[in-house]
C-alpha positions in Angstrom: 0.0 0.0 0.0 1.2 3.5 -0.8 0.4 6.5 1.3 1.9 9.6 -0.3 5.6 8.9 -0.3 5.4 5.9 2.1 5.5 2.6 0.4 4.5 -0.2 2.8 5.1 -3.0 0.3 8.9 -3.6 0.4 8.7 -6.0 -2.5 7.6 -3.2 -4.8 10.7 -1.1 -3.8 13.0 -4.1 -4.3 11.6 -4.9 -7.8 12.2 -1.3 -8.9 15.9 -1.7 -8.1 16.5 -5.2 -9.5 17.9 -5.4 -13.0 17.9 -8.5 -15.2 20.5 -11.0 -14.0 20.8 -9.4 -10.6 19.8 -11.4 -7.6 18.7 -10.4 -4.1 21.3 -11.6 -1.5 20.3 -10.0 1.7 17.6 -7.8 3.2 18.2 -6.3 6.7 15.7 -4.6 8.9 16.8 -2.4 11.7 16.7 -3.6 15.3 13.6 -2.7 17.5 15.9 -0.9 20.0 16.1 2.0 17.6 12.3 2.5 17.9 12.6 2.1 21.7 15.2 4.8 21.9 13.3 7.2 19.6 10.1 6.8 21.6 11.4 7.2 25.2 10.7 10.9 25.2 7.2 10.3 24.0 6.5 7.6 26.6 7.8 9.9 29.4 5.6 12.8 28.1 2.6 10.5 27.9 3.2 9.4 31.6 3.5 13.0 32.6 0.2 13.9 30.9 -1.6 11.0 32.6 -0.2 12.1 35.9 -1.5 15.6 35.3 -4.9 14.2 34.4 -5.1 12.1 37.6 -3.9 15.0 39.7 -6.5 17.3 38.1 -9.3 14.8 38.7 -8.3 14.4 42.3 -8.5 18.2 42.8 -12.0 18.2 41.3 -11.5 19.2 37.7 -14.2 18.1 35.3 -13.0 14.7 34.1 -14.4 15.0 30.5 -12.8 18.4 30.0 -9.5 17.2 31.5 -9.3 14.2 29.3 -10.2 16.2 26.2 -7.6 18.9 26.8 -4.9 16.4 27.7 -5.7 14.3 24.7 -5.3 17.3 22.4 -2.0 18.1 24.0 -0.9 14.5 23.6 -2.0 14.3 20.0 0.0 17.3 19.0 3.0 16.8 21.2 3.4 13.0 21.1 1.4 11.2 18.5 3.1 12.6 15.3 6.6 12.1 16.8 5.7 8.5 17.8 4.2 7.8 14.4 7.3 9.1 12.7 9.6 7.0 14.9 7.5 3.9 14.1 7.5 4.5 10.4 11.2 5.3 10.4 11.9 1.9 12.2 9.3 -0.3 10.5 9.8 0.6 6.9 13.5 1.3 6.7 15.8 -1.5 5.4 19.0 -2.4 3.7 18.6 -4.4 0.5 21.8 -6.1 -0.9 22.0 -7.5 -4.4 24.8 -9.0 -6.4 25.5 -5.6 -7.9 24.5 -3.0 -5.4 23.4 -2.0 -1.9 20.2 -0.1 -1.6 19.5 1.9 1.6 15.7 2.6 2.0 14.9 5.4 4.5 11.2 6.2 4.9 10.9 8.6 7.7 7.3 9.7 7.3 4.4 9.5 4.9 5.8 12.5 3.0 9.5 11.7 2.9 11.4 8.8 1.4 15.1 8.6 0.6 16.4 5.6 -1.4 20.1 5.5 -1.9 21.5 2.8 -4.2 25.3 2.3 -4.2 27.0 0.1 -6.8 29.5 -2.4 -5.6 32.2 -0.8 -7.8 31.9 2.4 -5.6 32.7 0.6 -2.3 36.3 0.5 -1.1 35.7 -1.2 2.2 33.2 -2.4 4.7 33.5 -2.0 8.5 31.5 -2.8 11.6 31.4 -1.4 15.2 29.6 -2.5 18.3 26.9 -0.4 20.0 26.0 -0.4 23.7 29.0 -2.5 24.6 27.8 -5.3 22.4 25.1 -6.3 24.9 22.5 -6.4 22.2 22.6 -8.2 18.9 23.1 -5.1 16.8 25.8 -2.7 15.7 27.0 -0.2 13.2 27.8 -1.1 9.6 29.9 1.4 7.6 30.8 1.6 3.9 33.8 3.4 2.7 33.2 4.8 -0.8 35.6 5.9 -3.5 33.8 9.2 -3.6 30.5 10.7 -2.7 28.6 12.4 0.1 29.5 12.2 3.7 33.3 12.3 3.0 33.0 8.9 1.5 31.6 7.0 4.5 28.0 5.8 4.9 27.1 4.5 8.4 23.9 2.7 9.5 23.2 2.1 13.2 21.1 -0.6 14.8 21.9 -3.2 12.2 21.1 -6.7 13.6 24.1 -9.0 13.5 26.2 -6.2 12.1 29.3 -8.3 11.9 27.6 -11.0 9.7 26.0 -8.3 7.5 29.4 -6.6 7.0 31.1 -9.9 6.3 28.5 -10.8 3.7 28.7 -7.3 2.0 32.5 -7.5 2.1 32.4 -10.9 0.4 30.1 -9.6 -2.3 32.4 -6.6 -2.9 35.4 -8.8 -3.2 33.5 -11.2 -5.6 32.3 -8.2 -7.7 35.8 -6.8 -7.9 37.3 -10.1 -8.9 34.7 -10.6 -11.7 35.4 -7.1 -12.9 39.1 -7.7 -13.3 38.9 -11.0 -15.1 40.4 -11.0 -18.6 37.9 -11.2 -21.4 37.6 -14.4 -23.4 40.1 -14.6 -26.2 42.2 -11.7 -24.8 
């Protein structure tokens, strides 16, 4: 389903970026901890609004009016940020093919950023741990020959980051070896 710029069907996005002869190797979704961290502020604010509502009701404020006013505050202060955090977590993914890596970043219903990177543009792949490697995710970084971000693209909260980086590194190596093979008859 498509809502403005948000595409909820990942397969449609994948099919747009697959060319003939190219195969999907890996699809990685971000760890749920990224949504948890993005929503902490909103959960705390919701708890504060509930506490204000309970306190107001204990002091004799009209319950219906109190609930209505606090709901309006919650809707404008929390709901949209929480929805954005959910969309950013649930619909973002990394799509790896035999020829390229596609970073899909859908942060809201009105903004989508898809960044395909050809294997020939990648110089190296690295990984780092996050949160002392307590959880099963980390940072994957790609060093590019040239491009934005001073040649480095980093993605946080990647589950099994070391395995993902190893798989991408193997694909880059395989791609580079195939690219340097001599032509038949040469």
